[in-house]
N, C-alpha and C positions, 0 to 999 in steps of 0.2 A: 504494500500500499502504501504509493505514492503521499508526503507529508504536504501540508496543503501551504504552509510557510514555510516551505526551506527547499523542501522536494525531493529532497533525502529521501531514497525509498527500501529506508531499515526501521523498522520497527518495533515495539512491545509492547503485546497487548497485555493493558494493565490488567482491566474486569471485561468481563462479561456477561450478559444474559439473556433473559428474554423479551420480547420487545413484540407489542404492536397482539397482543392475544397470542403468543406462543405462536406466529407464524415470523418472523420477524427475531434476529440473534442481534439483539446493540453490542457495540461488544469502543470500547474504550480505550486508543490505542496515546504509543510516550514516541515522540521519534530521540528513534538511537542519535542523532545529530544536533539536531536543536534544541530536545526535550522538551518542546514545544505539546501537550494532549489536545488528540482530537475523538469524535467519534464519530464509527461506520455503522451499518447499520448493510449486512446482509441476510437478502431473502433466494428463496428459490425459483427458481427461473421458470416459471413455467409458459412449454411453449404452448399455442394455441390449435390440437385438431380441426381438418379443413376432410371435410365427406366430399365423394370427389359422385355424383350426381351424377344418374343419365348418361345426361346431353352434354358433360361433359363442367358442367359447374366448381366449383370448389364451393361450399357455406361451413362455415365453422359448426361441429359435433353442437347440437344439442342435446341436452340431457333429457329434456323435461317430452323432447319432441318421439324423443323413440319411446317411453313413457306412454302418452298418448294414443304410438302408436299401438304398443303391447295392447296397454288396456281396450282398448280397442275389438281388438281381435278373440279376447277374452271376459269378454263381459259374459253376464247370464253363464258363467262356469264357477267351476269353484277353484278357484287361482287364486289366492292371497294378493294383499299392498304389499306385501313382504317380500312375494317369493318373486314379484315383476319388479322393485328392486333389487337383489337379488340376479337376479338374470339382467339387467342394467349393470348393475356391483359389476360382476364376471366381466362382462363385452369389453365394462369400462377398463377394469385393472390390464385386461391381455389385447387390448389393446398399447397398453400403458405401459406393458411385457415386451412389444414389439416393437418395439421405442420409433411404432411409425411416427410418425407428423401428417401424414392423408394418409387417406383407406376411402374405396372404392364400400357408395353408396349399398353394390352385392355383395363386397362382403362383412355388411353390418348387416346385413336380414338374411344372409344363409349364421350365424353366430344364433339371428333372435332364434331364426327357426330351430339350429339344431340347440336349443337351451328349452324348448319351446315345448317341444315334441317328448322327454323326456318328462317336463309339466301337467298334460293336459295335449290328449290325439287333438280337440278336437280345435279349441283356443291355435293348436302349430297347424289345420285345416286351413281357417277363416284365414289367419293371419299369410299363410303361400297364396291363396285363391287371389288377394288384393298384391302382394311381391312380386308373385310371375303369372300373373295377369290371361292368365287361361285363357286361353280365346276360344277353347269346347268342351266339350261336356267328353271330350274321349283324351283331356293329357288331362283334363279333375281328374278322370276317374282313372291311367297313368299314376298321377300321384297318390292317390284312393292308394292302391294294388303295394304300392312302392311300399306304402307303412305297416303294411297290410304282412304284404311277405315277411322276416324278420319274425310277426308275432307265426304261420305259418310254420315255420320252422322248425321253434322249441319245439311245439306240439308231437311233432312225429316223435 
């Protein structure tokens, strides 16, 4: 850290404490050259996640939009708001751990469907029908057949 008084780049930290409700660290420093004291703040740098839409446009990731889409699919189904929050938390964690700064809406949709399939198959089919934009009944039936396949194998 460069001293604001003499521009020397060596100092020592005298005191550190949490600041701004724990979202930053306040450090009291002393310049090793001139002895002047000054305060610095250290914060976690957050990089906004961008979602690449189907038309190629980019927009910031909005947790609320994702929750709203999942809630619509889970309407009148035995899926709690805690389960929906867990799905969204899981997706956010997965994306953050991948260190990506951009993600396609297709990838987000696939992650939602993967998680909904485990929680509630009807909600999964509802979400898939909107997300995959089934063109006709046959494409919808193909999706249902894929959903039923694993269960059929387990019965053998």
